[in-house]
Residue, then its C-alpha position, 0 to 999 in steps of 0.5 A: p272910618f277906613k284908612i286908603s294909603e296916607e288919607w282918611k276916607t269914611y265908607k257907609g255901612t250898616l251892623k248885621s246881625c243872623k237871626n239864627c246864630d247872632h254873627l255880627y257882620c259889618n256890611y260896608e260899601i267898600s269895594n275888594d279893590n280897595l280893602d286891597n289895596h289897602y292891604e297890600s300897602k300896609d307895612s310891617p310895623s301896623l301889624g301886631i308883634v307877638s309877645n313872648s307870652d303869645k309864643e308861649e301859647l302858640e307853642n302850647i296850641i301846636s303842642i296839643m292839637i297839632d303834634n298829637k293829630l299829624k305823625k307823619e313825616n315831611l309836613k306842610c303848613i301854609e298861613i294866610g296873614p301870617g303877621d310876623g310868622s310866629f306859628i310858622s316859625i314855630l312850626k319850621k323849627r319843628g321841621w315842617k316845610t313852611y309856606f305863606y301868603d299875605k298882601s303885604r309886600d312889606v310881609s312877604d319881602r320880611l318872611k320869604k328870607e325864612h319861608n316859603e311864598v305859597d305854591n298853588k299846586l300844593k295841598f298842605d297837612l295844616v292850613i292856618i288863618r289867624h285872625i284873618l277872617e274877620h276881615i274877609n267879606e264873603p267867609d264862606d266863599f274864602l273857607n271853600l277856596l281853601k279847601t279847594n285849593y290847598m286842603t285834602k280830606e286830611t288837612l287840619l284847619h286852623i281858625e282864630v277869629p277875635n272873641w266879641d264877648y272878650l273884648d274889652k273897653d280899649t278895643d274898638p270892636l267896629m273896626c272898618e277892618h272887621i267885616q266879621q264879627f265872631 
């Protein structure tokens, strides 16, 4: 089921698999408006809070991937769907100018105290989408939108998605918010 506000609604759908690469996706009969309303009303307690060990892993990711690739001054990043803002907070401590975009008003209100809301006129050195792509109906269109609006040829794109092969017995791999399975 897919929760909209305080009532549960069930949407029909099918699970499909690509014949070439085994990519799984759910074809729900749910409108983009209903998805938008769901995420816009979602508050921060319903979002995952990053543990200290996860924050250490983020530090490692940044050190290995980003620090070794981007050596210039005045670096700018944007995170789409930043959750508790852990990733961009680490970057801010390292001197980055940090931006975010989130549909949840609660998340936006909390994060704009420390970070900048998206500026559609800017191009970024780093675009971050962590555990977002699986929520997108049309990932190709979404990635092209990021490329067109926020990226240059030098921009790094950091993508994290749940790995279907490593889901455990306590994880619902077909939760309705996860339209894509990687």
